VOGU-3710 file (C-alpha; in Angstrom, 3 decimals, decimal comma):
1> mareglrtlv> 38,036/-3,219/3,400  35,378/-3,161/0,644  33,499/-5,114/3,390  33,725/-2,495/5,614  32,385/0,381/3,270  35,390/1,699/1,912  35,991/2,855/-1,402  39,055/0,806/-2,527  41,538/1,755/-5,293  44,620/-0,799/-6,144
11> vakkslseeq> 47,785/0,733/-7,635  49,899/-1,781/-9,827  52,578/-1,419/-12,335  53,909/-3,355/-15,129  57,006/-2,862/-17,145  56,771/-3,424/-21,301  59,121/-3,590/-23,571  59,370/-2,040/-26,846  57,888/-4,964/-28,921  55,185/-5,608/-26,055
21> yqdfenrynq> 53,814/-2,277/-26,228  53,390/-2,302/-30,243  51,918/-5,427/-29,579  49,203/-3,969/-27,271  48,904/-1,052/-29,473  48,226/-2,905/-32,973  45,738/-5,093/-30,718  44,051/-2,261/-29,251  43,545/-0,249/-32,669  42,270/-3,529/-34,380
31> aklsvhdrgl> 39,466/-3,439/-31,440  38,270/-0,281/-32,044  38,152/-0,688/-35,195  35,775/-3,556/-34,905  32,560/-3,229/-36,162  30,586/-5,792/-34,086  31,172/-5,858/-30,248  33,656/-3,291/-29,971  33,210/-2,817/-26,359  33,919/-6,405/-25,534
41> kvaavvesle> 36,880/-6,881/-27,761  38,994/-3,439/-26,404  38,018/-4,584/-22,904  39,405/-7,936/-23,854  42,628/-6,144/-24,849  42,945/-4,120/-22,010  42,364/-7,101/-19,768  45,264/-8,832/-21,368  47,509/-6,215/-20,539  46,542/-6,006/-16,540
51> remellcltg> 47,869/-9,467/-16,034  51,334/-10,089/-13,862  51,519/-6,798/-12,428  53,590/-5,657/-9,308  50,937/-4,817/-6,870  52,273/-1,059/-5,056  49,674/-0,364/-2,382  45,940/-0,681/-1,450  43,726/2,739/-0,644  40,916/2,489/1,240
61> vedqlqtdvr> 38,638/6,142/1,253  36,348/5,766/4,223  32,909/7,849/2,918  31,611/9,074/6,422  28,105/9,004/7,175  26,835/12,114/8,533  25,552/12,670/11,666  22,071/11,214/13,015  21,689/9,402/9,971  20,894/6,125/11,841
71> ptlellrnag> 18,002/7,490/14,118  16,563/9,489/11,083  16,150/6,450/8,647  14,696/4,492/11,816  12,346/7,624/12,524  11,341/7,110/8,740  10,791/3,482/8,848  8,507/3,934/12,284  6,338/6,594/10,319  5,669/4,260/7,656
81> ikiwmltgdk> 7,896/5,146/4,816  9,820/2,921/2,762  12,896/3,714/1,656  15,089/2,611/-1,731  18,718/3,304/-1,816  19,883/4,081/-5,545  23,583/4,502/-5,693  26,191/4,280/-8,498  28,896/2,877/-6,240  29,684/-1,017/-6,569
91> letatciaks> 27,476/-4,285/-4,912  29,738/-4,759/-1,777  30,074/-0,950/-1,143  26,462/-0,378/-1,129  25,444/-3,398/0,622  28,071/-2,291/3,550  26,688/1,339/3,614  23,223/0,157/3,600  24,378/-1,903/6,819  26,207/0,741/8,633
101> shlvsrsqdi> 23,142/3,022/8,159  21,057/0,392/9,803  19,322/0,628/6,499  19,480/-2,800/6,716  19,672/-4,550/10,263  22,488/-6,793/10,545  20,016/-9,841/11,319  17,852/-9,056/8,430  18,087/-11,251/5,648  19,599/-9,990/2,279
111> hvfkpvsnrg> 18,760/-11,134/-1,458  21,280/-10,546/-3,398  19,700/-10,371/-7,379  21,866/-12,642/-9,824  23,443/-11,163/-12,949  21,235/-11,667/-15,348  21,332/-11,180/-19,427  18,098/-12,576/-20,863  14,323/-12,965/-20,585  15,205/-17,018/-19,165
121> eahlelnafr> 17,835/-15,674/-16,141  15,332/-13,084/-15,283  12,564/-15,201/-14,680  14,194/-17,842/-12,665  15,890/-14,955/-10,552  12,234/-13,582/-10,248  10,954/-16,815/-9,318  13,846/-17,498/-6,559  13,062/-13,818/-4,833  9,726/-14,790/-4,836
131> rkhdcalvis> 10,139/-17,577/-2,178  11,907/-14,968/0,226  10,114/-13,134/2,530  10,905/-10,462/4,850  14,347/-9,832/3,198  16,013/-6,512/1,833  17,034/-6,727/-1,958  19,988/-5,749/-3,287  20,303/-5,424/-7,044  22,848/-4,408/-9,603
141> gdslevclry> 21,810/-1,118/-12,599  22,080/-4,187/-15,437  20,246/-6,833/-14,027  17,342/-3,714/-12,928  17,119/-2,693/-16,581  16,932/-6,306/-17,689  14,087/-6,935/-15,328  12,072/-3,757/-16,167  12,358/-4,836/-19,956  10,702/-8,225/-19,423
151> yehefvelac> 8,496/-8,296/-16,052  8,320/-4,800/-15,121  5,119/-5,122/-13,288  6,440/-8,147/-11,260  9,334/-6,951/-10,465  8,313/-3,586/-8,823  5,118/-5,727/-7,171  7,995/-7,744/-5,656  9,937/-5,277/-4,631  7,654/-3,163/-2,860
161> qcpavvccrc> 7,019/-5,748/-0,367  10,663/-6,114/0,558  11,418/-3,594/3,819  14,307/-1,951/1,789  15,961/-1,877/-1,829  19,260/-0,994/-2,949  20,326/-0,567/-6,336  23,448/-0,121/-6,779  25,531/0,911/-10,074  22,741/3,005/-11,114
171> sptqkaqivt> 22,660/5,484/-13,467  20,848/8,885/-13,324  18,712/7,627/-15,906  17,726/4,711/-14,267  17,292/6,781/-10,849  14,794/8,866/-12,408  12,791/5,448/-14,255  12,644/3,843/-11,111  10,473/6,776/-9,501  8,326/7,278/-12,377
181> llqqhtdnrt> 8,049/3,136/-12,207  6,638/3,566/-8,771  4,650/6,191/-9,531  2,738/4,482/-12,286  2,413/1,408/-10,571  1,471/2,556/-7,110  -0,832/4,923/-5,508  1,948/5,905/-3,331  3,550/9,493/-3,227  7,471/9,109/-4,145
191> caigdggndv> 10,457/11,471/-2,210  13,798/11,680/-3,796  16,759/12,796/-1,848  20,250/13,614/-3,539  22,890/15,659/-2,447  25,133/15,134/-6,195  24,261/16,023/-9,932  23,564/12,295/-10,705  20,753/12,921/-8,080  19,079/15,846/-10,355
201> smiqaadcgi> 16,973/13,465/-12,533  15,717/11,694/-9,812  14,738/14,574/-7,770  12,913/16,121/-10,898  11,260/13,023/-11,486  9,950/12,559/-7,743  6,542/13,955/-6,519  8,213/15,973/-3,664  12,343/16,214/-4,061  15,202/17,370/-1,261
211> giegkegkqa> 18,479/18,376/-2,308  21,166/18,416/0,547  23,997/20,719/0,123  27,257/18,468/0,327  30,655/18,428/-0,885  29,477/17,109/-4,483  27,954/21,079/-4,993  24,985/22,527/-4,876  23,303/21,360/-8,258  20,861/18,858/-6,465
221> slaadfsitq> 19,586/21,294/-3,835  19,085/23,936/-6,516  17,052/21,475/-8,425  14,904/20,218/-5,615  11,768/21,479/-4,148  13,299/21,755/-0,553  16,875/22,209/0,149  18,875/21,099/3,675  22,370/21,103/4,828  22,004/17,687/6,702
231> fkhigrllmv> 20,582/14,239/6,264  18,996/14,471/9,768  16,677/17,702/8,981  14,938/15,750/6,773  12,864/13,721/9,776  11,759/17,459/11,225  11,208/18,353/7,726  8,210/15,571/7,290  7,386/14,647/10,848  6,847/18,303/11,811
241> hgrnsykrsa> 7,016/20,661/8,882  5,051/18,114/6,452  2,487/16,415/8,860  1,542/20,424/10,068  1,237/21,602/6,226  -0,882/18,673/5,346  -3,608/19,269/8,530  -3,562/22,949/7,763  -4,098/22,621/4,154  -7,237/20,172/4,810
251> algqfvmhrg> -8,255/22,249/7,478  -8,052/25,572/5,689  -9,536/24,222/2,675  -12,741/22,641/4,191  -13,356/25,860/6,338  -12,780/28,171/3,249  -15,707/25,688/1,742  -18,104/25,740/4,795  -17,750/29,623/4,814  -19,333/30,057/1,240
261> miistmqavf> -21,115/27,061/1,641  -22,994/28,682/4,808  -23,794/32,298/3,501  -25,394/29,984/0,119  -27,442/27,987/2,180  -29,043/31,032/4,082  -29,681/32,806/0,911  -31,168/29,534/-1,031  -33,327/29,379/2,294  -34,515/32,993/2,036
271> ssifyfasvp> -35,635/32,653/-1,435  -37,628/29,665/-1,200  -39,646/31,056/1,868  -40,685/33,823/-0,413  -41,358/31,850/-3,305  -37,896/32,044/-4,714  -37,982/35,007/-5,265  -34,283/36,446/-7,242  -34,016/39,277/-4,341  -30,221/39,086/-2,503
281> lyqgflmvgy> -30,379/38,472/1,187  -26,932/40,838/1,363  -25,926/43,497/-0,911  -23,036/45,612/-1,584  -20,446/46,080/1,065  -22,070/43,055/3,353  -21,046/40,351/0,479  -17,439/41,894/0,136  -17,208/42,263/3,788  -18,123/38,901/4,484
291> atiytmfpvf> -15,427/37,265/2,688  -12,555/39,725/3,900  -12,470/41,851/6,714  -15,232/40,056/9,078  -13,941/36,470/8,628  -10,456/36,334/6,503  -8,198/36,579/9,660  -9,533/33,931/11,679  -10,065/31,524/9,271  -6,650/32,042/7,655
301> slvldqdvkp> -4,887/32,204/11,058  -5,906/28,485/11,097  -2,402/27,666/9,636  -0,829/28,380/12,538  -2,619/25,801/14,694  -0,816/22,503/15,439  -2,359/19,630/17,139  0,883/17,983/18,764  3,907/19,853/19,938  7,059/19,518/17,583
311> emallypely> 9,017/17,429/20,274  5,791/14,973/20,419  5,718/14,893/16,745  9,253/13,618/16,873  8,416/11,069/19,333  6,195/9,345/18,048  6,728/9,121/14,064  3,664/6,964/14,125  1,268/9,929/14,041  3,113/10,788/10,399
321> kdltkgrsls> 1,385/6,975/9,348  -1,758/8,146/10,539  -2,068/10,969/7,575  -2,110/7,746/5,232  -5,593/6,724/6,341  -7,234/9,935/4,586  -8,604/11,323/7,715  -7,469/14,813/7,927  -9,160/15,351/4,085  -11,442/12,794/2,597
331> fktfliwvli> -14,845/12,480/0,969  -16,130/11,515/4,269  -14,979/14,703/6,249  -16,001/16,913/2,836  -19,576/16,016/3,312  -19,655/16,259/6,966  -18,686/20,056/6,260  -21,186/20,112/3,548  -24,214/18,899/5,983  -22,667/21,374/8,707
341> svyqggilmy> -22,854/24,326/6,270  -26,421/23,077/4,920  -27,544/22,646/8,448  -25,905/25,942/10,280  -27,270/27,823/7,240  -30,495/26,655/7,433  -30,924/27,482/11,432  -29,558/30,409/10,984  -31,818/32,026/8,343  -35,273/29,842/9,191
351> gglvlfesef> -34,395/30,749/13,021  -33,812/33,851/12,226  -37,221/34,427/10,443  -39,342/32,702/12,836  -38,080/34,283/16,529  -37,744/37,414/15,200  -41,117/37,658/12,902  -42,109/40,741/14,277  -38,795/42,284/13,225  -38,609/41,561/10,000
361> vhvvaisfta> -37,267/44,902/8,600  -34,057/44,107/10,534  -33,527/40,554/9,102  -30,325/41,625/7,696  -28,709/42,863/10,252  -29,876/39,921/12,755  -29,268/36,985/9,883  -25,606/38,484/9,238  -24,569/39,262/12,576  -25,545/35,655/13,591
371> lvltellmva> -23,877/34,219/10,840  -20,467/36,376/11,676  -20,611/35,580/15,236  -20,926/31,777/14,256  -18,165/31,942/11,753  -15,904/33,193/14,409  -17,372/30,835/16,597  -16,589/28,314/14,648  -12,878/28,548/14,358  -12,896/28,934/17,844
381> ltvrtwhwlm> -14,092/25,162/18,298  -11,372/24,222/15,542  -8,352/25,483/16,806  -6,536/22,886/19,010  -3,075/24,836/19,820  -3,865/28,841/20,286  -1,532/31,323/19,071  -1,636/35,111/19,705  -2,352/36,107/16,542  -5,243/33,523/16,376
391> vlaeflslgc> -7,076/35,892/19,288  -5,480/39,002/17,563  -7,739/37,873/14,586  -10,750/37,097/16,358  -11,122/40,257/18,192  -10,022/42,184/14,792  -12,854/40,918/12,947  -15,311/41,490/15,598  -13,694/44,773/16,620  -14,648/45,700/12,614
401> ylaslaflne> -17,742/44,057/12,551  -18,757/46,175/15,526  -17,500/49,123/14,102  -19,322/48,484/11,018  -22,900/48,323/12,783  -21,864/52,012/13,879  -21,124/53,441/11,055  -22,200/51,257/7,780  -26,276/51,825/8,987  -27,319/52,293/5,154
411> yfgeftgv> -26,356/48,475/4,783  -27,671/46,948/7,829  -30,817/49,345/7,726  -34,292/48,017/7,191  -34,930/45,529/4,750  -37,628/46,526/1,969  -36,883/43,557/-1,093  -39,754/41,404/-0,945
//
């Protein structure tokens, strides 16, 4: 039953005479009073009693997997996410659950890390494991503690090369320790998923914690960054919402930088043309309005943009793997946006002065109108999937600016600063 993934319990009995019980009690009390190796001596006394017992029954409790656990794990693997299973179950049960959930395929080799208790044994077992290729690792908490004590970096390096890792008989402290080690020895982000109180420390130690509300209570969900009711929701949480959040944040951050850089470039070009005179190009309400009612709504509407539909993101998890390449937000994209801002700001300011040289007194209205229209056009060119709120934001900002031209003549009047 243990091989099938059931939680087994053996029930047996043994009748003791009064003399046998007194002998056991005396030996047990002496073992408890021992100064050295108290735990081993107590365990030896108890083990001596658990012999020649009469078997009453054998129970097996099935720990059923939630729905769609297998396709969810397959989805995460295809997205380039490596999965580690940290559990308090014994080795046989943990291995069976890993196979039944398809965390480890039935045709995949499994390397069971032998129990080690000292540095020499850990060294030999690590060398044996190093010769294995493309196999899953199963290790107990005691052996893990010994390996981390003497060969921390070597063990983490070897384990990260495995397609799957199963750590059984792990304490809550060990779970958090493993998460911390992965953060220290790799450049990857960690996400801890748990459903019980013994997973709280692991969830809090990870970069992102996901708690599942289950039969064991809500301790994990209350301590996590995100709370879900079923394990299968992790796929949509990461592939759809996580991916969209990353790409939207990248686009919004770089566009806000572009919005401030372009108006700064225009001011710099204007000052350089007039011998670096300390005269502001836009004053008062124009500076405040540019960052608020004229451009704020279209720029922040980018948080509604999405490059692919949710169904496509779930169907092709490789799209999530593309995020690890950093193409959406990197030094390269930052420099590209800086160059675009400098180029557009220079063209708008210098082009306005050259083309409308005879209308120099209206340089504020001309350049500011070109600036606002450029920002609205840039937002429109950046959007990949239009939302009705995006269209509303574009026309609302344009309408506010046209109304300002009609009612705020004092800000768009003749320029007399130089």
